[in-house]
C-alpha positions in Angstrom: 13.8 8.6 12.5 11.6 8.9 9.5 9.4 11.7 9.6 6.1 11.6 7.2 4.5 15.0 8.4 5.8 17.0 5.2 3.9 14.4 3.1 0.6 15.3 4.7 1.6 19.2 5.4 2.4 19.5 1.5 -0.9 18.6 0.6 -2.8 20.8 3.2 -1.0 23.6 2.3 -2.0 23.1 -1.4 -5.4 22.9 -0.2 -6.0 19.4 -1.0 -8.5 17.5 1.1 -10.6 15.4 -1.0 -9.0 12.1 -0.2 -6.1 10.7 1.8 -2.7 9.8 0.2 -2.8 6.4 -1.4 0.7 4.5 -0.7 1.9 1.1 -1.9 4.4 -0.3 0.5 6.7 -3.1 -1.6 8.8 -4.5 1.5 9.8 -8.4 2.5 11.5 -7.9 5.9 8.4 -7.8 7.9 10.1 -5.7 10.9 10.9 -2.6 8.2 7.5 -3.3 7.0 5.9 -2.8 10.2 7.7 0.1 11.4 7.1 1.9 8.0 3.1 0.9 8.1 2.6 2.1 11.6 4.2 5.5 11.0 2.3 6.1 7.7 -1.0 4.8 9.2 -0.4 7.4 12.3 -0.4 10.4 9.5 -3.5 9.0 8.1 -2.1 7.7 4.7 -4.1 4.7 3.4 -2.0 2.1 3.0 -1.3 -1.3 1.2 1.5 -3.6 1.7 2.9 -6.3 -0.5 5.8 -8.2 0.5 7.1 -9.3 -2.7 6.7 -8.1 -6.5 3.7 -10.5 -7.8 2.0 -8.9 -5.0 3.0 -5.3 -5.9 2.3 -5.8 -9.6 -1.2 -7.1 -8.6 -2.2 -4.0 -6.3 -0.8 -1.6 -8.6 -3.2 -2.8 -11.0 -6.0 -2.7 -8.9 -5.3 0.7 -7.3 -4.6 4.2 -8.2 -1.3 5.3 -6.0 0.2 8.6 -4.9 3.2 6.9 -4.0 4.8 3.5 -4.1 7.4 2.8 -1.8 9.5 0.1 -3.3 12.3 -2.2 -1.8 14.6 -3.2 -5.0 15.8 -6.6 -3.6 12.3 -8.1 -2.9 11.7 -12.0 -3.9 9.8 -13.5 -6.7 10.2 -10.2 -9.1 12.9 -7.7 -8.6 11.9 -4.1 -7.5 13.8 -3.0 -10.4 11.4 -5.1 -12.6 8.4 -4.3 -10.8 9.5 -0.5 -11.4 10.1 -1.4 -15.3 6.5 -2.7 -15.4 
């Protein structure tokens, strides 16, 4: 089981309350993306989900993210190439 609470707890310990942590999840497997999305949203993270490298780059250009969770084996543009860009 994955626990996300330590991410939120660390921000609270530092006294950071100004905004919710914004995360980009890049995952092409629908079941995995849904599982992660549910867990992250339960902890009040702001979340965008991209199913491929092309959309990941689009979202990354539009929004500043605190964290990007990037699957390396995604369609259109690989996770490695997304990371390089």
